[in-house]
BADREN-288596 format. One record per residue: x, y, z of N, C-alpha, C, O in turn; residue in three letters. Coordinates in steps of 0.2 Angstrom, whole numbers, plus 5000, padded with zeros to 4 digits. Atoms other than C-alpha are relative to their C-alpha. Last residue first. Layout:
BEGIN
XYZXYZXYZXYZALA...
# end
This chain:
BEGIN
500249935003457855715576500350065006500250125004UNK499749985006458255545581500350054996500850064992UNK500349955004458055525599500250014993500850044992UNK499649935001458355385608499750054995499150044993UNK499749984994457455235618500450064998500750095002UNK500049924999456155225605500350015005500050045009UNK500550004994456055025606500050085003499850095009UNK500550025002456755015588499449995006498849975006UNK500549975005458055125591499449974999498950024999UNK499849934998458855065606499550044995499050074996UNK500750014994458454885599499850085004499250105004UNK500450025003459654925584499450005004498950035002UNK500350084999460955015594499449994998499050045000UNK500450014996461455195586499849935000499649904995UNK500050075001463055255581499449975004499449965010UNK500350034994462755445579500149934997500049914991UNK500650045002464055535566499849945007500249915010UNK500649964998465055675573499349954997498749964997UNK500249975004466555625564499450035002499150084998UNK499549935002467455585580499850034993500250084991UNK499449995002465955465584500450064999500250114999UNK499749945003464455485593500649974998500949965003UNK499649944998463655335604500250054993500050034988UNK500049945005462255195606500550065002500650095007UNK500449955000462455055616500350044996500850044993UNK500450004993462954865616499750065002499350055006UNK499849964996463554875597499650015007499050045006UNK499450024996463354745585500450045005501050035006UNK500150034994461654775579500649975003500549935007UNK499550065001461954935570499849955007499649975013UNK500350024995460855105566500449934998500549914992UNK499850065002462255225558499649945005499949925010UNK500250044994461455395559500249934995500149924990UNK499750075003461955555551500149955004500449965009UNK500050064996460955725557500349944995500049934990UNK500350064997461155845544500149955002500549924999UNK500150014993462455965542499649975003499749975009UNK500549944996462955955524499949985007500249935009UNK499749924999464255865514499550065002499550114999UNK500549945001463255715508500150075002499750115001UNK500049965006464855635504499350024999499150054994UNK499649955000465055595523500150044993500250104993UNK500049934998463755485523500250054999499950104997UNK500649975003464155375509499750065004499650115001UNK499849975005465855355516499450044997499450104997UNK500049934996465355315535500250034992500050094992UNK500549984995464455145529500150085001499750135000UNK500549975003465855115515499450015003499050034999UNK499949955007467355145524499550014998499350074997UNK500049944997466755045539499950054996499450094996UNK500649984998466254905529500050055003499450085002UNK500450005006467954895520499250035002499050084999UNK500049945003468854915536499550024995499150064995UNK499650015005467954765544500250084997499850124996UNK499450064997467054735560500550014994501049974995UNK499549975003465554845556500749995003501050035006UNK499250004995464054745561500450044994500250054988UNK500050054996462254725554500550005005500449985011UNK499450054999462254885547500049955004499949965010UNK500150064997460855005541500549964999500649934993UNK499650075001461355185537499749945003499549955009UNK500250074996460055325541500449964995500349964989UNK499850055004460255515535500049935005500149945012UNK499350044998459155645544500249944994499849924990UNK499850055003458055785539500649985003501050015006UNK499550014998456855925547500249934994499849904990UNK499249965002455756035540500549975002501150005001UNK500249925002454255915539500550035000501050004996UNK500649984997454955755546499950075000500250115004UNK500149944999456155695532499449995005499049955004UNK500449994996457255535532499650075001499950105006UNK500049935001458355495517499450015004498950005001UNK500649964999458655305520500150075001500650085005UNK500650044998459955185514499450025001498949994999UNK500249994994461255305508499349975001498749984999UNK500750014999461855235491499950025007500349995011UNK499950044994463455275480499250015005498850055004UNK500650004995463355325463500249955006500549895007UNK500550094998465155325455499550035005499650075010UNK500849984995465755485447499649935001499149904998UNK500550055002467655445443499350035003499350065008UNK500149995006469255555442499349964999499249954993UNK499850045004469755475458499850024993499949974989UNK499350025001468555555468500349964996499949924993UNK499549965006466955615461500849995002501250014999UNK499350004998465855505474500350034993500150004988UNK499450005005464155555470500650005002500850055003UNK499549934999462555535482500749964996500849904996UNK499550025005460855435481500650054999500450114998UNK499349955003459855415495500449984996500749934996UNK499550035001458255295496500650054998500650074993UNK499850025007456655385502500749965001500949955007UNK499350045000455655385519500249994993499849954990UNK499949995009454455525523500649964998501149984999UNK499449965004454155505543499949984992499749924991UNK500349945003452455445551500750054996500650104993UNK499949934997453155345564499850064997499850114999UNK500749994996452355215554500250045005499750065007UNK500849995005453555245539499550005006499050055005UNK500049925003455255245550499250034997499050084998UNK500049984995454755065558499950105000499550145003UNK500549994997454455005542500050045005499650085005UNK500449955004456055055534499350015003499050065003UNK500049935000456954995550499650044996499350094998UNK500449984994456054825548500350085003499850125005UNK500650014999456654805530499650025005499050045004UNK500249945004458354855533499450014999499250075000UNK499949964995458454715547499950064998499750115002UNK500650004996457754595534500150075006499650115007UNK500749955003459054655521499349985005498850005003UNK499849945002460554615534499450054995499350114996UNK500049954996459854465541500050064999499650105001UNK499449935001459654375525499950045006499450085005UNK499949954995458454225529500850055001501350045005UNK499549945001458154165513500050035006499750095005UNK499350015002457353985514500550054998501150034996UNK499449994996456054015526500649984996501049955000UNK499950064997454653965513500649995006500849945007UNK499650025003454854105502500349925004500849895003UNK500149995009453154175504500749954998500749924993UNK500650065003453154125522500149994993500149934990UNK499650054999454754235525499549954998499849914995UNK499450005004453954395518500349935000500649924995UNK500250025006452454355527500350004995500249964991UNK500450085000453154335544499849994993499949934991UNK499550045001454254505539499749925001500049874997UNK500250044992452654605539500749964997500749954991UNK500549964993452454765527500249965005500249985010UNK500750064996453754675515499650045006499850045012UNK499950034992455054815507499249985002498750015001UNK500650034998455354865488500049975007500449935009UNK500150064996456654975481499649965004499450015007UNK500349984995456655085466500249945005500449885003UNK500550064997457555065450499950035007500250085009UNK499850075000456955175441500850005001501250034997UNK500550055001456155335440500149965002499649935006UNK500050045007457455445449499449964999499049945003UNK500050074999456955585461500249954993500149974987UNK500450025005457755755462499849945001500249905004UNK500550004998458655865473499649984997499150014997UNK500449975006460255865463499250035002498950074999UNK499649955002461455845479499350034994498950094994UNK499749944993460355715489500250074997500050125000UNK499549994999459655615474500150075004499950135003UNK500149925000458155535478500750024999501149985002UNK499449994999457855335476500050104998499650134994UNK500049995007455955285477500850045002500850075008UNK499449954997455555175492500250014993500249974989UNK499549975006453955065485500450055005500150095009UNK500049915000452954985500500650014994501149974993UNK499349965000452454805500499850074998499350104997UNK499550054999450954695505500650015000500949985004UNK499749984993449754855507500649925002500849905008UNK500150054996448554775494500250015007499949995012UNK500749984997448754935484499749955005499249965008UNK500049944994450554885484499550015002499450025008UNK499950004995450054725476500250045004500250025010UNK500650034996449154785464500349985007500150005012UNK500449974996450554905459499349995004499050025008UNK499649974994451754765458499550055002499250055007UNK500150064995450454675444500250035008499950025013UNK500550014999450454835434499749965005499349975009UNK500049944996452254855433499250005001499250035007UNK499750004993452254665429499950065003499750055009UNK500650054996450954685415500250015007499850025012UNK500449964997452054845409499549965004499049985007UNK499949954995453554745408499450055004499350075010UNK500249915001452754625397500350035006500050025011UNK500549974993453354445400500050074997500450104993UNK499849915002454154345384499550035004498950025003UNK500549965003454054155390500050085001500150115006UNK499950005007455454035393499450024997499149994993UNK500550045003454854025411500050004992499549984989UNK500150064995456454065422499349954996499149894997UNK499450045001457254165410499849945002500149895001UNK499850025009455654275406500549945000500549904996UNK500650074999455254275426500149984992500149924990UNK499850054995457054365428499549954999499649895000UNK499550035003456654485412500249945003500449904999UNK500250055006455054535419500549954997500349904996UNK500450064996455754575437499749974994499749914994UNK499550064997457254665427499649965004499849915005UNK499650055005455854755418500549965002500649924998UNK500350055004454854815432500349954994500249894993UNK500349975002456254885444499649944994499849894992UNK500150035005457554825455499450064996499450114998UNK500349965004458654895470499849964994500249924992UNK499849995006458754795484499850034995499150044995UNK499649965000457954805500500549994995501150024997UNK500249924995456754665499500750045000501350005000UNK499449955002457454545483499650075005499550135003UNK499250025001456854375488500350065001500850065005UNK499750024995455054445492500849985001501150005006UNK500249934995454754555477500549975007501049985009UNK499449955002455454395467500150065005500650085008UNK499350054997454154275476500650044998501150035002UNK500150004993452754385474500649995001501050035004UNK499849955000453154405455500250025009500650065011UNK499150005001453354225452500150085002500750095003UNK499750054994451554205460500850025000501350025004UNK500149984994450754365449500549965006500849995010UNK499349945001451654275434499750055006500250065009UNK499450024999450554125438500650054999501250045001UNK500050024994448854205442500849965002501149965008UNK499350034998448954275425500350005007500750045010UNK500050075005447254335422500549965001500449905001UNK499250035002447154445438499849954996499549904998UNK500150045005445354525440500549974995500649974989UNK499749975006445954665450499949954994500149974989UNK500349945000444754625467500450034993500250094992UNK500849985000444854435464499850074999499450094995UNK500350035008446754405460499350044999499250074994UNK499849985005447154535474499949974993499850004988UNK499949955001446254445487500150064996499750104995UNK500749995004446554285482499750075000499550094994UNK500050015007448454325486499150004996498850034992UNK499749955003448054405502500049994993499750034989UNK500249935000446854295510500350054996499950084992UNK500650005001446854105506499750075001499150094999UNK500350035007448754095500499050015001498750034996UNK499949965005449354235512499749954993499549974988UNK500149925001448454205528500350024992500050064990UNK500649985002448654015526499650054998499350064993UNK500150025008450454015525499250014999498950034994UNK499849955005450454135540499949984993499750014988UNK500549955000449454015551500250054995499750084993UNK500950025002450353865547499650064999499150074995UNK499949995007452153955551499349984995499050014990UNK499749945003451453995567500150014993499950064990UNK500649965000450653835571500150074996499950094991UNK500150025005452553755567499150044999499050054993UNK499749975007453253885578499849964996499850004991UNK499750055003452053835593500250044993499950084990UNK499450024997451653975604500449954995501049964994UNK499950085002450454075595500749975004501250005005UNK500350054995449954235604500149934999500049895004UNK499749994995451154355593499749955007500049945013UNK499450024999450554285578500250005007500349955010UNK500150094998448754335580500749985000500949965006UNK500150004991449454525582499949935001500149905006UNK500750015000450354505564499849985007500149945010UNK500449974994452054565569499350004998498950054999UNK500549925002453254475560499850025005500050025011UNK500750015002453754275562499750074997499250074993UNK500350075002455554265558499450024999499250034993UNK499850025006456254435562499949944997500149944991UNK500549955003454954465578500450004991500049994987UNK500650035000455654295586499650054994499350034989UNK499950065004457454355583499449964999499449924994UNK499849965009456754525590500349954996500249964990UNK500749985002456054415606500250044992499950034986UNK500550065002457754345609499350004998499049954996UNK499850025006458654515609499649934997499549914991UNK500049985006457454575621500349994993500049994988UNK499449985001457354445634499950064991499850044986UNK499650044999455554415640500850054998500850115000UNK499749984996454054535634500749935000500849904995UNK499750064999452854445622500550025007500449985011UNK500650065000451454575621500549945003500449915008UNK500649994994452554725626499549935001499249915007UNK499750024992453954655615499550015006499449975011UNK499950074999452754645599500350025006499950025010UNK500750024998452154845602500049905001499749875005UNK500249994996453954885601499349985004499349975010UNK499950034997454154795586500150015008500249965011UNK499549975001452854865577500549975006500149945011UNK499849984995451354775575500850014999501149984996UNK499950044994450754775559500450025005500750075004UNK499450075003450454925550499949945007499749945013UNK499750054997448855045552500549944997500449904993UNK499750075003448455175540500349975007500850005009UNK499550014993447355325547500349924999500049875001UNK499850065000446555425533500449995005500850025008UNK499450014995445555575538500349934998500149885002UNK499950074996444055605525500850015003501150055000UNK500250014995443155745518500149955005499749935009UNK499549964996444155805504499550005005499350065006UNK499949925001442755745492500250055006499950105008UNK500549974993442455575500500150074998500150125003UNK500850044999442855485483499650045006499050055007UNK500449995005444255605480499349994999498850024998UNK500249925000445055615496499650014996499250064997UNK500650004994445055415496499850094999499250104997UNK500049934998445955415479499650015006499150045004UNK499549984999446555245477500150065004500550085008UNK499949955003444755185480500750025001500850025007UNK500349914999444155125495500250044995500250114996UNK500750004998444454935490499750075002499050085001UNK500450015006445854975479499349985003498849994999UNK500249925001446555065496499649984993499350024991UNK499450005006446654885504499750084996499150104997UNK499450055001445854805519500550024995501050004995UNK499850035008444554955522500649965002501049985007UNK499450045002443855025539500149964994499649944991UNK500150055003442655155542500549975000501050014999UNK499450034998442255305556500049924995499549894996UNK500150075005440855415555500750005000501150044999UNK499150005002440555545569500049944996499649894998UNK499650085003438655575568500750015000500950064998UNK500050044995437655725577500449944999500349905004UNK499649984996438055855564500049975006500449995011UNK500450014993437255745551500650045006501150025008UNK500449935000438155795534499750025008499650075010UNK499549954998439255645536499850075002500150115005UNK499950034991437955515534500350075003500050105008UNK500749974997437655605515500150005008500050055011UNK499949935001439755585512499150025002499050065006UNK499549974995439455405518500050085000499850125004UNK500450024994438055365506500350025007500050035011UNK500549945000438955455491499749995006499550045009UNK499749934999440555355496499550055000499550095004UNK499849984992439655195499500250065000499950105004UNK499550034996439155205480499950025008499550065010UNK499849964993437555245470500549965004500449905005UNK499750064997437155225451500450045008500850085009UNK499249975001435955345444500249945006499949915010UNK499650075000434255245440500750045000501150034994UNK499849995007433155415439500549954998500749964992UNK499649915002433055455457500449984994501049994993UNK500449964998431855295462500250084998499950134998UNK500449985003432955185453499350045001498950054997UNK500649954996434355215463499550014996499450074994UNK500249935006435755105453499350005006499049955008UNK500850015002436754995467499750044995500050094995UNK500449955004438554985469499549974999499449914997UNK500050015005439154855483499750054996499250084999UNK500649975003439854865500500050014992500650014989UNK500550055003441254735504499350034997498949994994UNK500050015008442554875503499449944998499349934992UNK500449975006441854945519500049994993499550014989UNK500050035008442654805530499550044995499150014991UNK499550055002442054865546500049974994499549954992UNK500150045005440755025548500849965000501349995000UNK499550055001440855105566499849964994499349924994UNK500250055004439555265567500649964998500949984994UNK499450005003439655365582499949934997499749884999UNK499950075004438155455587500849984997501150024995UNK499450005004437955625599500049924998499949885002UNK499450044998436255635607500550004994500350014989UNK499649984994435055775604500649975003501050005006UNK499549945002434455745587500450035006500850085005UNK499849984995433755565592500450065000501050065004UNK500550004995432655515579500150015006499750015011UNK500549955000433655575565499450005006499050045007UNK499649924995435255485574499450044997499250085001UNK499750024993434455295572500150075002499950105007UNK500650004994433255305556500150005008499749995012UNK500549945001434655395546499549985007499450015012UNK499649954995435955245551499550085001499550115006UNK499950024993434755115544500250055005500050075010UNK500749994995434255225530500049975005499549985009UNK500249925001436155245523499250025005499150065009UNK499549984994436555055526499750065004499650075010UNK500250044994435055005516500550035006500350055011UNK500749974999435655125502499749995007499550045010UNK500049964995437355055503499350065001499350105005UNK500249955004436954895500499950055004499650055009UNK499450005006438354785508499650044996500050074991UNK499749935001437054845523500550004995500850054995UNK500449935005436054695519500150055001499750094998UNK499850015007437654575524499350054997499450084992UNK499949915002437554645542500149994993500450034990UNK500449974999436954475549499950074998499450104998UNK500650015003438154385539499550045002499350074998UNK500450034996439754465545499349984999499050034998UNK499850075001440854525534499849965002500149905001UNK500250025005440154705535500149934997499949924991UNK499350035002440354735553499849974992499449924992UNK500250035005439154885557500549964998501049994995UNK499450055001439254955575499649964993499149934993UNK500350035005438155105579500649964997501149994995UNK499750035005438755175595499649954997499349915000UNK499949955006437655295602500449974997500650004991UNK500649965004436555155611500350044995500050044990UNK500250055007438055075618499550024994499650014988UNK500450055000438155235629500249954996500649974992UNK500450025006439555355628499749935001500149885002UNK500650004998440355415646499649994994499050014996UNK500249945003442155435640499350025003499250085004UNK499849974994442555265647499950065001499850085006UNK500450024994441255195635500350035006500050055011UNK500649965000442155295621499550005005499250045008UNK499949934998443755225625499550055000499550105004UNK499649994993443355055626499950085003499750115008UNK500750014997442355075608500150015008499750055011UNK500249944999444255145604499250005002499050055004UNK499649964998445054985608499750075001499850105006UNK499950014994443654865604500450065003500150095008UNK500750034997442754895588500249995008499749985012UNK500749975000443955015581499449995004499050035007UNK499849934998445854965585499450045001499350085005UNK499849984993445254785585500050065003499750085008UNK500650014996444554795568500050005008499550025011UNK500349944999446054885561499449975005499250005010UNK500149984993447354745569499450064999499250095004UNK499649964996448354695556499850025006500250035010UNK499850044991447354545551500650055004500950035009UNK500350054996447254615532500249975006500849935006UNK499850085003448454755528499449955003499249975009UNK499350055000448054915531499749945000499149925001UNK499850065004446655055532500549975002500849985007UNK499450034999445655165544500149944994499849894993UNK499850075006444555285535500749975003501250005002UNK499450034998443955435548500149934996499649894996UNK500250074999442555535539500749975001501249974996UNK499750055005442955715543499949935000499849905006UNK500449995008441955845551500249964995500049964989UNK499749945005443355855565499750014993499950044988UNK500549945003442155775578500450044996500250104995UNK500850004999443455645584499550064999499450085005UNK500649995005444955655575499350015000498950034996UNK499849935002446255685590499650034995499550094994UNK500149974995445455525597500150064998499650104998UNK500749994998445755435582499750045004499250075001UNK500349975006447455465581499450014999499250064997UNK500049934999447755425600499750054993499450104993UNK500349984995447355255596499850095001499350125000UNK500749995004448355235582499350045003499050085002UNK500049975006449855265592499550014995499450074993UNK500149945000449155185605500250044997499950104998UNK499949955007448855025599500150065001499950094996UNK500349915002448954935615500350024995500950024994UNK499349965001448954725614499950104999499650134994UNK500049965004447654645622500450045000500550085005UNK
# end
């Protein structure tokens, strides 16, 4: 069992806060294990009996009848209302499988799972927890659907630290495995490389792509496939829906509407397969509409999408750093600074502008800095910020972390991923 302490501690801090705890994340990232095994184990060690833990797993046949939200609500009410002196924990897995129903007894109004959960949440002796595989299944605006009564806890695939805790061995070799096969929990327990690839391939084809098509009633699955390929090949690179549409059009010899591409990208993001990082003008303190950068939630899924044809270490490293920053709870943007030397206004990039409440750092990602041009490029963008926020270059080519004579912190990649250095 892999420890997911970061998320377990969030659940524990949220207990009995009057909110519905909504655990979201990509399929097979470990939501069910967190709630039904790790959190349940914690409850039992705290003295909670099995009777007080109401488990409903909506993807299992014996619970299908509770996909009707009224049936679910009535069942839970029958348990908690008869034992008002006891505290109960309601754990619902894969809540997106519930259906809308018409309540004929009350004027034929439409009833959803959100209505029923809000009703159940009013019981003072009931603490409610649900999981869902994508924000579309729970609605993009969870706070609205739950009338401001929800706490969202988003789970990511294994961080490298979690992955390494399970795999062990040599840090560098483990990281190479992580770059290739990603951090879905099941992958870490598969020994054979062919089996790993087959597992990732089947997940992508039978789970993620089908989910997007079915949930969003996608009519052009061929265009969706092209978009998925392009986003996988362009991780860590700037692009926008118009560029993607034009690229697909040049391949298919068909006019592609950028608005359609934009909608499909949004559906992919709603499925948690990708995340979007906007560009931020460091001096102007404003965001650019386009282009953006897109990052994959898991490197194994990204690589299998391309059939391992494009193992570009620099872009993969940048993607992994982005994911690590986000899962630690930081706000992450792509920084833009302007170089006005030599009479020109040239936009240059800082890989990440990272905010932690009222604190900020700038981060560059670099595999190696063994050439003057590379050194000047990475350092130059950071120094153009011309402020006093901490500036960091995360590198693969140094044995230990150090500060240079310009005050820039050169951070060993594994030190960062294994949380051996303080960023802020």
